[in-house]
C-alpha positions in Angstrom: -18.4 71.1 16.0 -16.6 68.8 18.1 -19.8 67.1 19.1 -20.8 66.6 15.5 -17.5 65.3 14.5 -17.4 63.0 17.5 -20.8 61.6 16.7 -19.7 61.0 13.0 -16.6 59.2 14.0 -18.4 57.0 16.6 -21.1 56.3 14.0 -18.6 55.1 11.4 -16.8 53.0 14.0 -20.1 51.5 15.2 -20.9 50.6 11.6 -17.5 49.1 11.1 -17.9 47.1 14.3 -21.3 45.9 13.4 -20.2 45.0 9.8 -17.3 43.0 11.3 -19.6 41.1 13.6 -22.0 40.3 10.9 -19.7 39.9 8.0 -16.7 38.4 9.9 -18.2 35.0 10.7 -19.9 34.8 7.4 -16.6 35.5 5.6 -14.7 33.1 7.8 -17.3 30.4 7.3 -17.2 30.9 3.6 -13.4 30.5 3.5 -13.5 27.3 5.5 -13.9 24.1 3.3 -16.8 21.9 4.1 -15.9 18.9 6.2 -17.7 15.6 5.7 -19.1 14.6 9.1 -19.5 10.9 8.5 -18.3 8.8 11.4 -14.9 7.3 10.9 -14.2 3.6 11.9 -11.0 3.1 13.8 -9.1 0.1 12.3 -6.5 -1.7 14.5 -3.7 -2.6 12.1 -1.4 -4.1 14.7 -1.6 -7.9 15.2 -1.1 -9.4 18.6 2.5 -9.6 19.5 4.3 -12.9 20.1 5.4 -13.4 23.7 9.2 -13.3 23.3 9.8 -14.9 26.7 8.2 -18.1 25.2 10.5 -17.9 22.1 13.8 -18.3 24.1 12.9 -19.6 27.6 16.7 -20.2 28.3 18.1 -17.2 26.5 20.8 -17.7 23.9 23.9 -19.9 24.4 27.2 -18.9 22.8 27.9 -16.5 20.0 25.0 -15.8 17.7 25.1 -15.9 13.9 22.9 -14.1 11.5 22.4 -14.2 7.7 20.4 -11.9 5.4 17.4 -13.8 3.8 16.4 -13.8 0.3 12.8 -14.4 -0.9 13.2 -18.2 -1.1 14.5 -18.4 2.4 11.8 -16.1 3.7 9.2 -18.3 2.0 10.7 -21.3 3.7 10.5 -19.6 7.1 6.8 -18.9 6.5 6.3 -22.7 5.4 8.0 -23.9 8.6 5.7 -21.6 10.7 2.6 -22.8 8.8 3.6 -26.4 9.3 4.2 -25.8 13.0 0.7 -24.3 13.4 -0.8 -27.1 11.4 0.9 -29.6 13.7 -0.8 -27.7 16.7 2.7 -26.8 18.1 3.6 -23.4 19.6 6.1 -20.7 18.7 8.9 -22.4 20.6 8.7 -25.3 18.3 8.9 -22.9 15.3 12.1 -21.3 16.8 13.7 -24.8 17.2 12.6 -25.8 13.6 13.9 -22.6 12.0 17.2 -22.6 14.0 17.7 -26.2 12.9 17.0 -25.4 9.3 19.4 -22.4 9.5 22.1 -24.7 10.6 21.4 -27.5 8.3 20.7 -25.6 5.0 20.7 -21.9 5.7 16.9 -22.2 5.0 17.5 -23.5 1.5 15.4 -26.5 0.2 18.5 -28.4 -1.0 18.3 -31.1 -3.5 21.2 -33.7 -4.0 24.5 -31.8 -4.1 26.6 -34.5 -5.8 30.0 -34.9 -4.1 29.2 -32.0 -1.8 26.3 -34.0 -0.3 26.5 -35.3 3.2 25.5 -38.8 2.3 22.0 -38.6 1.0 20.8 -35.6 3.0 18.2 -33.4 1.4 15.8 -30.4 2.0 15.6 -27.8 4.7 16.6 -30.1 7.5 19.1 -32.2 5.6 17.1 -35.4 6.4 18.1 -38.7 4.8 15.9 -41.1 2.9 18.0 -43.9 4.0 17.5 -43.0 7.7 13.7 -43.3 7.2 12.8 -39.6 6.9 10.8 -40.2 3.7 11.4 -40.2 0.0 13.5 -37.6 -1.7 10.3 -36.0 -3.1 8.8 -35.9 0.5 11.9 -34.6 2.2 12.3 -31.7 -0.3 8.7 -30.6 0.4 9.0 -27.9 3.2 5.6 -28.9 4.7 6.4 -32.5 4.8 10.0 -32.1 6.1 9.0 -29.7 8.8 6.2 -31.9 9.9 8.6 -34.9 10.1 11.0 -32.8 12.2 8.2 -31.8 14.5 7.0 -35.3 14.8 10.5 -36.2 16.1 10.6 -33.1 18.4 7.3 -34.1 20.0 8.9 -37.3 21.1 11.6 -35.5 23.0 10.5 -35.3 26.6 10.7 -31.7 27.9 11.6 -30.2 24.5 9.8 -27.0 25.4 12.1 -26.1 28.3 15.4 -27.5 27.3 18.2 -25.6 25.5 17.4 -25.3 21.8 20.6 -27.1 20.7 19.7 -30.1 22.9 16.2 -30.3 21.5 17.4 -30.0 17.9 20.3 -32.5 18.4 18.0 -35.1 20.0 16.0 -35.1 16.8 18.7 -34.5 14.2 21.6 -36.6 15.6 24.2 -34.2 14.1 28.0 -34.7 14.1 28.0 -31.0 15.4 25.5 -31.0 18.3 26.3 -27.5 19.6 26.0 -25.8 16.3 22.3 -25.2 16.5 22.6 -22.8 19.4 24.1 -20.1 17.2 20.9 -19.5 15.3 18.5 -19.1 18.2 18.2 -15.3 18.3 17.6 -15.0 14.5 15.1 -17.9 14.6 13.2 -16.2 17.5 13.2 -12.9 15.6 11.9 -14.5 12.5 9.1 -16.2 14.5 8.2 -12.9 16.2 8.1 -11.2 12.8 6.1 -13.9 10.9 4.0 -15.9 13.4 1.0 -13.6 13.2 1.5 -12.4 9.6 
């Protein structure tokens, strides 16, 4: 009787094992959702980074200032960068331009401010029609005013390697020649953020 019982138990165990081997993978496969095996293209979302060493070759000078930008100011940053590229000038020129505009107008395209106006200064760079920068309409056009500033910058020997405040002052001839330096870090950050956008 032991032998018969033993054969019966082994037979049942064998059937269970065979059923698991046969039924197991089928059941597992049936429970797994179908996967679409089409090839997937890898898309590189990152744009090339700006060489930050070129943005501030001399580092910053003095205490740095920073302001939060609204949509208008951000649009003016992008306009300055576009004009810089169109003028075939590099990222350093954009840093100098944006820092200059941060100092002169906080990146606002200013019209005539009445009694608060500094003479007849207008626009992003506070350029003056009476000093030959252009008409009021031209000076308040971000593309034109940036191009006019860059034309002046191109005439400064060694502007690429000189401290930002010296390059900006040579073009602008401001009563506060050292004031441009405080905006260099924010200007460089903005160029790094928007140059390739």
